[in-house]
C-alpha positions as CSV (number, residue, x, y, z in Angstrom):
1,M,-2.9,-75.2,10.0
2,S,-4.7,-74.9,13.4
3,S,-5.6,-71.4,14.7
4,S,-3.1,-71.7,17.6
5,K,-0.3,-72.5,15.2
6,R,-1.2,-69.5,12.9
7,R,-1.2,-67.3,16.0
8,L,2.3,-68.4,17.0
9,L,3.6,-67.9,13.4
10,L,2.2,-64.3,13.3
11,I,3.8,-63.5,16.7
12,G,7.1,-64.9,15.5
13,L,7.0,-62.8,12.3
14,A,6.2,-59.7,14.3
15,L,9.2,-60.2,16.6
16,T,11.5,-60.4,13.6
17,V,10.5,-57.0,12.3
18,P,12.6,-54.1,13.8
19,A,10.4,-51.7,15.7
20,A,11.5,-48.8,13.6
21,D,10.4,-50.5,10.4
22,A,7.0,-51.4,11.8
23,F,5.7,-47.9,11.0
24,E,6.5,-46.7,7.5
25,N,4.7,-43.4,8.0
26,D,6.8,-40.8,9.8
27,T,3.7,-39.5,11.5
28,Y,3.7,-42.6,13.7
29,D,7.4,-43.0,14.2
30,W,7.2,-41.7,17.8
31,L,5.1,-44.8,18.7
32,A,8.0,-47.1,17.8
33,K,10.7,-44.8,18.8
34,P,9.9,-43.2,22.2
35,A,13.3,-41.4,22.2
36,E,12.2,-39.5,19.1
37,A,8.9,-38.3,20.6
38,S,10.6,-35.3,22.3
39,R,11.5,-33.8,19.0
40,L,7.9,-33.6,17.9
41,G,6.7,-31.6,20.9
42,P,7.8,-28.3,22.5
43,S,11.0,-28.6,24.4
44,D,10.8,-25.0,25.7
45,P,8.5,-24.7,28.8
46,L,7.3,-21.3,27.5
47,E,6.3,-22.8,24.2
48,F,4.5,-25.6,25.9
49,A,2.6,-23.1,28.0
50,R,1.6,-21.2,24.9
51,I,0.3,-24.3,23.2
52,K,-1.6,-25.4,26.3
53,A,-3.2,-21.9,26.6
54,T,-4.0,-21.4,22.9
55,G,-4.2,-24.9,21.4
56,N,-2.1,-23.5,18.6
57,D,1.1,-25.3,17.8
58,S,1.9,-23.0,14.9
59,E,3.4,-19.6,15.6
60,P,1.9,-16.6,13.6
61,L,4.1,-15.2,10.9
62,F,5.6,-11.9,11.8
63,A,7.1,-9.3,9.6
64,A,10.8,-9.6,8.6
65,G,13.1,-8.0,6.1
66,K,11.4,-5.4,4.0
67,E,8.1,-5.9,5.8
68,K,9.7,-5.1,9.1
69,A,11.4,-2.1,7.4
70,M,7.9,-0.9,6.3
71,I,6.6,-1.1,9.8
72,D,9.6,0.8,11.2
73,A,9.4,3.5,8.6
74,A,5.7,4.1,9.3
75,A,6.4,4.3,13.0
76,R,9.0,7.0,12.5
77,N,6.9,8.8,9.8
78,D,9.5,8.3,7.1
79,L,7.4,8.9,4.0
80,A,10.3,8.5,1.6
81,A,11.1,5.0,2.9
82,V,7.5,3.9,2.9
83,D,7.0,5.2,-0.7
84,A,10.1,3.3,-1.8
85,L,8.9,0.1,-0.2
86,I,5.4,0.5,-1.6
87,K,7.0,0.7,-5.1
88,E,8.6,-2.6,-4.4
89,E,5.2,-4.0,-3.6
90,V,6.0,-4.7,0.1
91,N,3.0,-5.7,2.1
92,V,1.5,-2.7,3.8
93,N,-0.6,-4.8,6.1
94,A,2.4,-6.7,7.7
95,R,2.4,-6.9,11.5
96,D,5.2,-7.1,14.0
97,E,5.6,-9.4,17.0
98,W,3.1,-7.2,18.9
99,G,0.5,-7.4,16.2
100,V,1.0,-3.7,15.2
101,R,0.8,-2.8,11.6
102,P,2.0,0.3,9.7
103,L,-1.4,2.0,9.6
104,I,-1.8,1.6,13.4
105,H,1.6,3.4,13.9
106,A,0.6,6.2,11.5
107,A,-2.9,6.6,13.1
108,R,-1.6,6.7,16.6
109,N,1.0,9.3,15.7
110,G,-1.4,11.5,13.9
111,A,0.6,11.3,10.7
112,V,-2.0,12.5,8.2
113,E,0.0,12.1,5.0
114,M,1.4,8.7,6.1
115,V,-2.1,7.5,6.7
116,R,-3.2,8.8,3.3
117,V,-0.3,7.1,1.6
118,L,-0.9,3.7,3.3
119,L,-4.6,3.8,2.6
120,D,-4.0,4.5,-1.1
121,A,-1.5,1.6,-1.1
122,G,-4.2,-0.8,0.2
123,A,-3.8,-0.7,4.0
124,A,-6.9,-2.2,5.6
125,P,-8.7,0.4,7.7
126,N,-10.5,-2.3,9.9
127,V,-7.6,-4.6,10.7
128,K,-6.6,-4.5,14.4
129,G,-3.1,-4.2,15.6
130,G,-2.0,-4.5,19.1
131,G,-5.7,-4.9,20.0
132,F,-6.8,-1.6,18.5
133,T,-8.3,-0.6,15.3
134,P,-6.6,2.3,13.4
135,L,-9.7,4.4,14.1
136,T,-9.5,3.9,17.8
137,A,-5.7,4.5,17.8
138,A,-6.5,7.9,16.2
139,A,-9.5,8.6,18.4
140,L,-7.7,7.8,21.7
141,N,-5.0,10.3,20.8
142,G,-7.3,13.0,19.5
143,H,-6.1,13.0,15.9
144,T,-9.2,14.4,14.3
145,Q,-7.9,14.6,10.7
146,V,-6.8,11.0,10.8
147,V,-10.2,10.0,12.2
148,A,-11.8,11.8,9.3
149,L,-9.5,10.1,6.8
150,L,-10.1,6.6,8.2
151,L,-13.9,7.0,8.3
152,K,-13.9,8.3,4.7
153,A,-11.8,5.2,3.7
154,G,-14.4,2.9,5.2
155,A,-13.4,2.4,8.8
156,M,-16.2,0.8,10.8
157,V,-17.5,3.4,13.1
158,D,-18.7,1.0,15.8
159,M,-15.9,-1.6,15.6
160,K,-14.7,-2.3,19.1
161,S,-11.1,-2.7,20.1
162,D,-9.9,-5.3,22.6
163,N,-10.6,-3.0,25.5
164,G,-14.3,-3.5,24.6
165,C,-14.8,0.1,23.6
166,T,-15.9,1.7,20.3
167,P,-13.9,4.6,18.8
168,L,-16.6,7.0,20.1
169,M,-16.2,5.6,23.7
170,N,-12.5,5.9,23.5
171,A,-12.6,9.5,22.2
172,A,-15.1,10.5,24.9
173,L,-13.0,8.8,27.6
174,M,-10.0,10.9,26.7
175,N,-12.2,14.1,26.2
176,H,-11.2,14.6,22.5
177,A,-14.3,16.6,21.7
178,R,-13.4,17.3,18.0
179,A,-12.8,13.6,17.4
180,V,-16.1,12.9,19.0
181,E,-17.8,15.4,16.7
182,E,-16.2,13.8,13.6
183,I,-17.2,10.3,14.6
184,L,-20.8,11.4,15.2
185,K,-21.1,12.5,11.6
186,Y,-20.9,8.8,10.6
187,G,-23.9,7.7,12.7
188,P,-22.4,5.5,15.5
189,D,-24.8,3.4,17.6
190,L,-25.1,5.4,20.7
191,T,-26.7,2.5,22.7
192,L,-23.6,0.3,22.5
193,T,-21.8,-0.3,25.8
194,N,-18.4,-1.1,27.1
195,P,-17.5,-4.0,29.4
196,E,-18.8,-2.0,32.4
197,R,-22.2,-1.7,30.5
198,M,-21.8,2.0,30.0
199,T,-22.6,4.1,26.9
200,A,-20.3,6.7,25.5
201,L,-22.5,9.4,27.1
202,S,-22.3,7.6,30.5
203,I,-18.5,7.3,30.2
204,A,-18.1,11.0,29.5
205,A,-20.4,11.9,32.4
206,A,-18.7,9.5,34.8
207,E,-15.2,10.8,33.9
208,G,-16.3,14.4,34.0
209,Q,-15.3,14.9,30.3
210,S,-17.6,17.9,29.8
211,E,-16.4,18.9,26.3
212,S,-17.0,15.5,24.9
213,L,-20.3,15.3,26.8
214,E,-21.5,18.6,25.4
215,A,-20.4,17.6,21.8
216,M,-22.7,14.5,22.0
217,L,-25.6,16.5,23.5
218,K,-25.3,19.2,20.9
219,H,-25.5,16.5,18.3
220,G,-28.8,15.5,19.7
221,V,-28.0,12.5,21.9
222,D,-30.7,12.0,24.5
223,P,-29.4,13.3,27.8
224,N,-31.4,10.7,29.6
225,L,-30.1,7.7,27.6
226,I,-30.2,4.7,29.8
227,D,-27.2,2.3,29.7
228,R,-27.2,-1.4,30.3
229,N,-26.9,-0.8,34.1
230,N,-30.3,0.9,33.8
231,N,-28.7,4.2,34.7
232,P,-28.8,7.6,32.9
233,P,-25.7,9.7,32.5
234,L,-26.7,12.0,35.3
235,F,-26.5,9.1,37.7
236,W,-22.9,8.6,36.9
237,A,-22.0,12.3,37.1
238,V,-23.6,12.5,40.5
239,F,-22.1,9.2,41.7
240,R,-18.6,10.4,40.7
241,G,-19.1,14.0,41.9
242,Q,-18.5,15.4,38.4
243,R,-20.0,18.9,38.9
244,G,-19.1,20.2,35.5
245,A,-20.8,17.2,33.8
246,I,-23.8,17.6,36.1
247,R,-24.3,21.2,34.9
248,V,-23.9,20.3,31.2
249,L,-26.4,17.5,31.5
250,L,-29.0,19.6,33.3
251,E,-28.5,22.4,30.8
252,Y,-29.4,20.0,28.0
253,G,-32.5,18.6,29.7
254,A,-31.3,15.7,31.9
255,E,-34.1,14.8,34.3
256,P,-32.8,15.0,37.9
257,G,-35.5,12.8,39.3
258,T,-35.0,12.1,42.9
259,M,-31.2,12.9,42.8
260,A,-30.6,16.1,44.8
261,V,-27.2,17.7,44.3
262,D,-25.8,20.8,45.9
263,L,-24.3,22.7,43.0
């Protein structure tokens, strides 16, 4: 048989096969059935936007049922409910649609006993929820006992939250001096900086948080510590007009250099 005749025979056979049967694998059905293609992709514009932004066509699994009950009970500090759910071996690290986990709620609320119960049940001290670590959630709200519990349980002292700040930076920012003191016991890296390239000491100076500033200086932090902007804390205190912070820094040996300030 000539090559031209073989070509015509193959074309004829192909035309006799229904398009739907040409692809046995469902993965390729949409090629033969254009009308079916829509069911394989997002029909919701919001879903399409999410996939386009993240490249992820699989939604994360969120807590439901007893896991959701665990999160809710921790949020309202219901120890009895949490104890009962732990006995049923409900996941203590489940997260809600906002990414918040039971330990984050407890740390943020300063619920010392709840934090202890969750940690004993296996709650992870370094898993973020809603962008924050449990340690930062406690530090931001000045819950010193919770800060101490988390650090003792292995919380990473320098782990940054999604705002780009370490627990020490966040505690200093909110002027929670006792939380600052507790964090300092665990040897944080004092040279780390936030997205504005400022150290914890610079942040406290710039915001006029004199108590937190003094807590760090009493601990032995260099009052002339340069941040990644190449500025010492005194620069920020002067620049922001924070007279109380200026006095504290000078008292602990900050070098005024060429900066003259009328106190």
